[in-house]
N, C-alpha and C positions, 0 to 999 in steps of 0.2 A: 559516563556519557549516555548510556541507555536511559537512565532515569531522566536526564535532561531532555532527551529526545521525546520521551513520553509526556513530560511536562509541557513541552512546546506543542505537541500534538493535541493535548487536552485543551490548550488555549485556543486552538483552531476549531476543535470539534464541539466543545461545550456550548458555545453561543448558538450553534445550529439547532440544538434541542431536537434531534431527529426522533420521530415516532417509530421508524423502522430503519434498519441498517444491514449492510452486507459487508463482510470482511472477505474480500476476494484475494486468495492466496494467504489464508489465515495461519499457515504453519501450525505450530503447536498451541495456538490460542493465546499467545502473550498479549496481544492488543486487546482482545475481548476481556481478558482477566484484569488488565490494568485500567481500562477506560470505564470508570463508573458512570459516565454520562450517556453510555449507550443503553437503549431500552432493553429491558429483560424480556419483553414480548415483542416479536417482530424482528428479531435479529437472526440473520443467517450467516453461515461461514462456509467457504469452499476452499479446497486445496487439492492438488493432484495426488498427494501422498495419503494413502489409506491410513498409514501409521500416524501421520500428523493429525488427520481428522479424528482419529481415535483419542489422541491426547486432548484435542480441543473439546470433544464431547465430555471427557472426564473432568476437565478444568472448568468448563462453562456449560453445564447441562441445560441451562436455560436457552442456549442458542441452538438453532437447527444447523448442524454441520454435516456436510456431504462431500463426496469426491466429485470434482468437476474441474474443468479448465477455465481460466480467465478469458480464453479466446472463444469459448462456446458456453456461455452462462445459461443454466437451465431455469431461467426466470423470464417472466413476461416483461414487456417494455414498461418502463416507469414503475418498477416494483418497490423501490426503496427511496426513502428520503435522503439517505446518506450511503455512499459507496466508498469504502476504504480499499486501497490497494497499496500496501506498504512493503517496500523492499522486494518487489516482484519484477518490475519492468526491466531492470538491468539483466535479468536472467532469460529474457524472451528473444527468440529469433525475429519475431514480428510484434513489437510492443504496440504498434498502431492498431493492430487487430484487437488487442486486449483493451485499448482505450476506447475503441468503437463500442465494444461490448459493455464496458463500464458506463459509458455515456448512455447507452440504450436502456439499461436497467435502472438508471437513476432518474428520480423525479426532479432533481435540482443540483445537489451537492456531491462532488467527487473529490476525495482527498487522496493524493498519491505521495509516496516518498521514494527517493532514490539516493544512493551515495552521491555526495558532492565531490566531483572530480576537478582537479587532480588530488585534492586534499585527502579523500578517503584512501586512495591508493598509496599516497605518501605516508599516511599514518600506518598502514599495514606494513609497508617497507621498513619504517623506523622501528616497528615492533618485531621485526624479523619474520614476518609472515609473507608467504608467497614470493620468496626471493627470486626464484627462477623466472617469474613473470613481472619482476620489478614492482611488487606490491599489488599487482592486479589479481583479484580473486579469480581462480580458474573457471568459475561458473558465471562470471560477469561478461556478458556479450556486448553490452552497451554501456556508455559512459556519458553522464550529463553534468552540466554546470548551470550557472544562473542565466546564461544566454540560450543554451541548447535545449534545456528542459521546457521552458515556455514555448520555444519554437515547435516542439513536438506536440504540446498540449493545445495551443491556440486554434488550430484548424478544427478542433472538436468541441471547444468550449467558448462561450461568449466572454467569460471572465476567468482570469488566471492570476492568482496572487501567491507569490513565493514567500515562504517563511524559512529562515535559517535555523538549523538545529545541528550545528557543526559536529561531525563531518557529513551530515545529511542535508538534503533539501526536502521540504514539505511544500506541496502545492495544493492550494484550495481552489478548486475549479467549480464553475457554475455553468449548467447547461443553458 
């Protein structure tokens, strides 16, 4: 499923041909390592976890990785052609604040992904994960579907296009 997710993500990102990119909430650098279409110069990555940023630096030394929050990005307005924020919004108490920051630092394109509910939760339950929460990951504070994710995004972006990557949703947004 992860390979299919990244294949779908590449279909969204490759035609954008960004000259600069930010991976906001980079984790251990999986996205940067997998997406060959991202520029080797002009790519930055941030995460709250110092350990995750260390892994990202080791995996993708060509990217500038640092510790920062998606709700307070240390970049100027319109710094990046492409801003990625994958599997982050569901963990945030205020995802709107993060989206405001993502839009602020983007010159045009923002791509976000979230679990597609209730399918993601049901899949976890069927795999025997998070049984006490009926399949809900204990760190997921928010849940979106094909109706609610665009409703969250549209006030901040002039275009929102959803792409399915079951059991995730990918949204390509334009400022």
